[in-house]
C-alpha positions in Angstrom: -27.6 -6.8 64.5 -28.0 -3.7 62.3 -29.6 -0.5 63.5 -32.7 -0.3 61.3 -36.4 0.7 61.6 -39.3 -1.5 61.2 -39.2 -4.2 58.7 -41.4 -2.5 56.0 -39.6 1.0 56.4 -37.0 1.3 53.8 -35.9 4.4 55.1 -34.5 2.7 58.1 -31.6 0.6 56.7 -28.5 1.7 58.6 -25.7 -0.9 58.9 -22.4 -0.5 60.6 -21.3 -4.1 60.3 -20.7 -7.0 57.8 -22.0 -10.5 57.9 -20.0 -13.3 59.0 -20.1 -16.5 61.0 -23.9 -16.1 61.0 -23.8 -12.7 62.6 -23.2 -9.0 62.0 -19.6 -8.0 63.0 -18.6 -4.2 63.2 -16.4 -3.1 60.3 -13.1 -1.6 61.1 -12.6 0.4 58.0 -14.3 3.5 59.3 -15.6 4.2 55.9 -19.3 4.1 54.9 -21.2 4.4 51.7 -24.8 6.0 51.4 -27.4 4.1 49.4 -29.3 6.9 47.7 -32.7 6.3 45.9 -32.6 7.3 42.3 -36.2 8.2 42.5 -35.8 10.9 45.2 -32.0 11.5 45.5 -32.5 10.8 49.2 -30.3 8.6 51.5 -32.3 5.5 52.2 -29.7 3.5 54.1 -25.9 3.2 54.9 -23.4 0.3 54.8 -19.9 0.0 55.9 -16.9 -0.7 53.4 -14.8 -3.6 54.9 -11.2 -3.0 55.6 -8.4 -5.3 54.4 -8.5 -6.8 57.9 -12.2 -7.3 57.5 -11.8 -8.8 54.2 -9.1 -11.4 55.5 -11.5 -12.1 58.5 -14.4 -13.2 56.1 -12.1 -15.3 53.9 -10.7 -17.1 57.1 -14.2 -17.7 58.2 -15.3 -19.3 54.9 -12.0 -21.2 54.7 -12.7 -22.7 58.0 -16.2 -23.5 57.2 -15.1 -25.2 54.0 -12.0 -27.1 55.3 -13.3 -28.3 58.6 -17.0 -27.4 59.0 -20.0 -29.6 58.7 -21.6 -28.1 55.4 -19.8 -30.0 52.8 -20.1 -33.3 54.7 -23.8 -33.0 55.1 -25.8 -35.4 52.7 -27.0 -33.5 49.7 -30.6 -33.7 50.9 -29.7 -32.0 54.2 -28.0 -29.1 52.3 -31.1 -28.9 50.0 -33.4 -28.6 53.0 -31.4 -25.7 54.6 -31.5 -24.0 51.1 -35.4 -24.4 51.1 -35.4 -22.9 54.6 -33.5 -20.0 53.1 -36.0 -19.7 50.3 -38.8 -19.7 52.8 -37.2 -16.8 54.8 -36.9 -14.8 51.7 -40.7 -15.5 50.8 -41.7 -13.8 53.9 -39.8 -10.8 52.8 -41.2 -10.6 49.1 -43.0 -7.4 49.3 -40.0 -5.7 51.0 -37.7 -7.0 48.4 -39.9 -5.5 45.6 -39.7 -2.1 47.3 -36.1 -2.3 47.8 -35.8 -2.9 44.1 -37.5 0.3 43.3 -35.7 2.3 46.0 -32.0 1.1 45.7 -32.1 0.1 42.0 -34.8 2.2 40.3 -36.7 -0.9 39.1 -40.4 -0.4 38.3 -42.4 -2.1 41.2 -44.0 -4.7 38.7 -40.4 -5.9 37.6 -39.5 -6.0 41.3 -42.4 -8.4 42.2 -42.0 -10.6 39.0 -38.2 -11.1 39.2 -36.5 -9.4 42.2 -38.5 -10.8 44.8 -39.4 -14.2 43.3 -36.4 -15.4 41.3 -34.1 -15.8 44.2 -36.4 -18.2 46.2 -37.0 -20.2 42.8 -33.4 -20.5 42.2 -32.7 -21.7 45.7 -35.3 -24.3 45.5 -34.3 -25.3 42.0 -30.9 -25.9 42.9 -31.9 -27.9 46.1 -33.9 -30.1 43.9 -31.0 -30.6 41.3 -28.4 -31.5 43.9 -30.7 -34.3 45.4 -30.3 -36.1 42.0 -26.9 -34.8 40.7 -24.4 -37.5 40.3 -21.6 -36.8 42.9 -19.8 -40.2 42.2 -20.0 -42.8 39.3 -17.8 -45.9 38.4 -16.5 -46.0 34.8 -15.1 -49.3 33.5 -11.5 -49.0 32.0 -9.9 -52.3 31.1 -8.4 -53.9 33.9 -9.1 -51.0 36.1 -12.3 -49.3 37.1 -12.3 -45.5 37.7 -14.2 -43.7 40.4 -15.3 -40.3 39.2 -15.9 -37.9 42.0 -17.6 -34.4 41.7 -16.4 -32.4 44.6 -17.1 -28.8 45.6 -14.6 -26.3 44.2 -14.2 -24.7 47.7 -14.5 -21.1 48.9 -16.4 -19.1 46.4 -16.2 -15.2 46.0 -19.6 -14.2 44.3 -19.7 -10.6 42.9 -23.0 -9.4 42.1 -23.9 -6.2 40.1 -26.2 -3.3 41.0 -28.9 -4.2 38.4 -30.2 -7.3 40.0 -28.0 -7.8 43.1 -29.9 -10.5 45.0 -31.0 -12.6 42.1 -27.6 -12.5 40.6 -26.1 -13.2 44.0 -28.2 -16.3 44.3 -27.6 -17.5 40.8 -24.1 -17.8 42.0 -24.6 -18.8 45.5 -27.3 -21.4 45.1 -25.3 -24.0 43.0 -22.1 -23.3 45.1 -24.0 -24.0 48.4 -25.8 -27.1 47.0 -22.4 -28.7 46.2 -21.0 -27.8 49.6 -18.9 -24.8 48.9 -18.8 -21.6 51.2 -19.8 -18.4 49.7 -18.8 -14.8 50.2 -21.3 -12.4 48.4 -19.7 -9.0 47.6 -22.7 -6.9 47.2 -22.6 -3.6 45.0 -22.1 -0.3 47.0 -24.8 1.2 44.9 -27.5 -1.3 45.9 -26.4 -3.5 48.8 -29.5 -3.5 50.9 -31.3 -6.7 49.4 -28.1 -8.7 49.9 -28.0 -7.4 53.5 -31.6 -8.7 53.9 -30.4 -12.1 52.6 -27.7 -12.0 55.3 -30.6 -11.4 57.9 -32.6 -14.3 56.7 -29.5 -16.5 56.5 -28.9 -16.0 60.1 -32.4 -17.3 60.9 -32.2 -20.2 58.4 -29.4 -22.1 60.6 -26.6 -22.3 58.1 -23.3 -23.3 59.7 -21.0 -20.5 60.6 -19.0 -19.3 57.6 -21.0 -20.9 55.0 -22.4 -17.6 53.8 -20.9 -14.1 54.3 -21.9 -10.6 52.8 -19.7 -7.7 52.5 -19.4 -4.4 50.6 -15.9 -3.6 49.5 -14.0 -0.8 47.6 -11.6 -1.5 44.9 -8.5 -2.4 46.9 -10.3 -4.6 49.2 -12.2 -6.2 46.4 -8.9 -7.1 44.6 -7.6 -8.5 47.9 -10.5 -10.9 48.0 -10.1 -11.8 44.3 -6.4 -12.6 44.8 -6.5 -14.0 48.4 -5.1 -17.6 48.5 -8.1 -18.7 50.5 -10.3 -18.1 47.6 -10.9 -21.1 45.2 -13.4 -19.6 42.6 -14.4 -16.3 41.6 -17.7 -15.7 39.7 -18.5 -12.4 38.6 -21.3 -10.5 36.7 -20.5 -7.0 35.7 -18.9 -5.0 32.9 -16.4 -6.5 30.5 -13.8 -4.0 31.8 -13.9 -5.2 35.3 -14.3 -8.8 34.3 -11.1 -8.4 32.2 -9.3 -7.2 35.3 -10.7 -10.0 37.4 -9.6 -12.5 34.6 -5.9 -11.1 34.8 -5.8 -11.2 38.6 -7.2 -14.9 38.7 -5.1 -16.0 35.8 -1.9 -15.1 37.7 -2.9 -17.9 40.3 -4.8 -20.1 37.9 -7.9 -19.5 40.0 -11.2 -20.7 38.7 -13.5 -18.2 37.3 -16.9 -17.7 35.8 -17.5 -14.3 34.2 -20.9 -13.0 33.0 -20.1 -9.8 31.4 -21.4 -7.2 29.0 -23.5 -7.2 25.8 -24.6 -5.1 22.8 -27.3 -7.6 21.7 -29.1 -7.5 18.4 -32.9 -7.8 17.8 -33.2 -9.1 14.1 -36.4 -8.2 12.5 -37.0 -10.5 9.5 -38.7 -8.9 6.4 -42.0 -10.6 7.2 -42.0 -9.3 10.9 -45.7 -8.3 12.2 -44.8 -5.0 13.7 -48.1 -4.7 15.4 -47.4 -7.9 17.3 -43.7 -7.5 17.7 -43.5 -3.9 18.7 -44.6 -4.2 22.3 -42.2 -7.0 23.2 -39.2 -5.3 21.2 -39.6 -2.0 23.1 -39.6 -3.9 26.5 -36.4 -5.9 25.4 -34.6 -2.7 24.2 -35.2 0.4 26.2 -37.8 -0.8 28.6 -36.0 -3.5 30.4 -35.0 -2.0 33.8 -34.1 1.4 32.1 -31.7 -0.6 29.8 -29.5 -1.4 32.7 -29.4 -5.1 31.8 -26.6 -6.9 30.1 -29.1 -8.7 27.8 -30.8 -5.4 26.6 -31.6 -5.8 22.8 -29.9 -2.4 22.0 -29.2 -3.0 18.4 -32.2 -3.2 16.2 -31.6 -4.7 12.8 -34.5 -3.8 10.3 -34.9 -4.7 6.7 -34.0 -1.8 4.4 -37.3 -1.8 2.7 -39.3 -1.5 5.9 -36.6 0.7 7.7 -38.8 3.9 8.1 -41.9 1.9 9.0 -39.9 0.1 11.8 -38.5 3.4 13.1 -42.1 5.0 13.1 -43.6 2.1 15.0 -41.0 1.9 17.5 -40.9 5.7 18.1 -44.6 5.9 18.6 -44.5 3.1 21.2 -41.7 4.6 23.1 -43.5 7.8 23.2 -46.1 6.3 25.3 -43.9 5.0 27.9 -44.3 6.5 31.4 -41.1 7.7 32.9 -41.5 8.2 36.7 -41.5 6.9 40.1 -40.8 3.2 40.1 -43.2 2.7 43.1 -46.1 3.6 40.9 -47.8 0.8 39.1 -47.9 2.5 35.9 -44.3 3.2 35.5 -42.3 1.7 32.7 -38.9 3.6 33.2 -37.6 4.4 36.5 -34.5 6.4 37.4 -31.0 5.2 36.5 -28.7 3.9 39.3 -26.5 7.0 39.9 -26.4 10.6 38.8 -22.9 9.9 37.4 -24.1 7.1 35.4 -26.9 9.1 33.9 -24.2 11.6 32.8 -22.5 8.6 31.3 -25.5 7.7 29.3 -26.0 11.3 28.3 -22.5 11.6 27.0 -23.3 8.5 24.6 -26.5 10.2 23.4 -24.3 13.3 22.5 -21.9 11.2 20.9 -24.4 9.5 18.8 -25.6 12.7 17.4 -22.2 13.7 16.8 -21.5 10.6 14.7 -24.6 11.4 12.5 -27.4 9.2 14.1 -30.7 11.0 14.7 -32.8 11.0 17.9 -36.3 10.1 17.0 -37.7 10.0 20.5 -36.2 11.0 24.0 -32.6 11.9 24.6 -33.4 14.3 27.4 -34.4 14.5 31.1 -38.1 14.5 31.7 -39.2 18.1 32.2 -41.9 17.1 34.5 -39.5 15.3 37.1 -37.6 17.9 39.1 -35.9 15.2 41.3 -34.4 11.8 40.5 -32.0 10.5 38.0 -34.4 10.0 35.3 -33.7 10.0 31.4 -36.2 9.5 28.6 -36.0 6.3 26.6 -34.1 7.1 23.4 -34.2 5.7 20.0 -31.6 6.3 17.3 -32.5 6.2 13.6 -29.9 6.6 10.7 -27.3 4.4 12.6 -24.8 2.0 11.3 -22.9 -0.8 12.9 -19.5 1.1 13.1 -20.9 3.9 15.3 -19.8 3.9 19.0 -23.3 3.8 20.1 -23.8 0.6 17.9 -20.8 -1.0 19.4 -20.3 -0.1 23.1 -22.5 -1.2 25.8 -24.3 2.0 27.0 -26.3 0.4 29.8 -29.1 2.7 29.7 -32.5 3.2 27.9 -30.8 3.8 24.3 -31.3 1.7 21.3 -30.3 2.1 17.6 -31.9 1.0 14.5 -29.6 -0.4 11.8 -30.8 -1.2 8.3 -29.8 -4.4 6.4 -30.0 -5.6 2.9 -30.9 -9.3 3.1 -30.9 -12.1 5.8 -27.2 -12.9 5.2 -26.5 -9.3 5.7 -28.4 -9.2 9.0 -26.8 -12.2 10.3 -23.3 -10.7 9.4 -24.2 -7.4 11.2 -25.4 -9.1 14.3 -22.4 -11.1 14.4 -20.1 -8.2 13.9 -19.5 -7.3 17.6 -17.1 -7.9 20.2 -19.8 -9.2 22.3 -22.1 -12.3 22.0 -24.5 -12.6 25.1 -28.1 -12.2 23.8 -30.2 -11.8 20.8 -33.7 -12.0 19.6 -35.3 -12.8 16.1 -38.8 -11.6 15.2 -40.7 -13.0 12.2 -44.2 -14.1 11.1 -42.6 -17.5 10.4 -41.5 -19.1 13.6 -39.3 -21.7 11.8 -37.6 -18.9 9.8 -36.8 -17.2 13.0 -35.4 -20.3 14.4 -33.1 -20.9 11.5 -31.8 -17.3 11.9 -31.3 -17.8 15.6 -29.2 -20.7 15.1 -26.8 -18.7 12.9 -26.2 -16.0 15.7 -23.1 -15.8 17.8 -24.8 -15.6 21.1 -25.3 -17.7 24.1 -29.0 -16.8 25.0 -31.5 -16.2 22.2 -35.2 -16.3 21.8 -37.7 -15.8 18.9 -40.7 -13.4 18.8 -40.3 -12.5 22.4 -37.4 -11.9 24.9 -36.8 -14.4 27.6 -34.3 -16.1 29.6 -35.1 -19.6 30.8 -33.5 -19.9 34.2 -33.6 -23.7 33.7 -31.2 -23.3 30.6 -27.6 -22.5 30.6 -26.7 -18.6 30.5 -23.7 -16.8 29.5 -22.1 -15.5 26.2 -19.7 -15.8 23.4 -16.5 -13.7 23.0 -16.2 -10.7 25.4 -19.5 -11.5 26.9 -17.8 -13.8 29.3 -16.3 -17.2 30.3 -18.4 -20.1 31.5 -22.2 -20.7 32.0 -24.5 -20.2 34.8 -28.1 -21.7 35.6 -29.2 -25.4 36.0 -27.0 -28.3 35.5 -24.3 -26.2 33.6 -24.3 -23.7 36.5 -24.0 -26.4 39.1 -21.0 -28.0 37.1 -19.2 -24.6 37.4 -18.6 -25.3 41.0 -17.2 -28.8 40.7 -13.9 -30.1 40.8 -13.5 -33.6 39.1 -11.4 -36.3 40.7 -10.7 -39.7 38.9 -9.4 -42.5 40.9 -8.4 -45.6 39.0 -8.2 -48.9 40.9 -8.5 -52.6 40.6 -10.4 -52.7 43.7 -14.3 -53.1 43.8 -15.8 -49.7 43.5 -19.2 -48.7 44.3 
């Protein structure tokens, strides 16, 4: 087991092992990565990188578990019950998960409680409920033959989760795979692996069969070894489009199944009749205020009617100026630190580029003078932007938004859809039906009107370079299915 301090002492997370066969096994790489809190720039834990030997060891374990272990052969209700035990175990660590979100991700503690420490359990229980009623076999008539259609588990699944919500997004992938009978290897992000290691500890207590769930941290060569290993049947990834493209290339060579949930440059369309007093709060949260903008669904392109452009910019600027940037463990904090010092520098380069391209910063754009330590950056709004600028087209992944004018609703739809991405969007209007009508014209997979929301009981994923496939609910469950059709004149049941 890992050498760590008391359960509630975040400063005590020191691991020298990876999780395999329901236990912690020492890594052989000799390489470790420090986990650094963005709020303090202090080391709060360490985890090992796995070696190539370790990576092969994990795949071998998962392969054995799937090919000859009991998990896939259990009744769906038995797997569901084990998943509920796993959720119950995470419930007992809910406070710890919220604090970990603030420490290793920089997520404000309120967001940590509402999402990081609650969503994984919800997803485990939801997919446990789904698998108990999911049709794993059915008979379809076909002339003189009947056809038995089987929905079987895809096999050994590599789930690659990002730093911005590592445990919820790991479970978003693992839960449907586990429900169907797959074995799952979670590759945790090196910047924020501690919540996934907590999952490993809980899994050891929940009584899953050996090899069914593994947790590793891998550098690039070992990650590519895992992606290309012939023992892996499916890769599911959330992260940047650049990395997703590389995973797609590697999996394409072997025709390996993939699900890719990638980047976004999502538009928030403000219709001419929008009530700014009502919309501003939700709009600011959906743009610069959603975990420092380090979310793929951030509404970073705000489209405003030209006749009300200055009014929109003034309202957003005034609201952003009131946002509290600071320690994510403080209840009043709205904007925490970015994930790493190098990532903050990357976001700052985008801000400088926006200025060079002619856009004007109306608020933010600097490091807070009052905070001497931590990778903080003020939430930033650009006015005078157009849709051709780099800051309007590329995913910045920070608290930066641009306001782009449009002439009429058709123009707004055209600008919104003029993007290589198509993940998310919002539409804001005093007329809910008008907002819904526009929403149906947008090239995006996840859209909401007069609020920002993602319903975890509805399919999640994007158009174009925002990904391949869908996650969540029945669609997410089906992503881990292989279909088998057996036609026969025998009596089928």
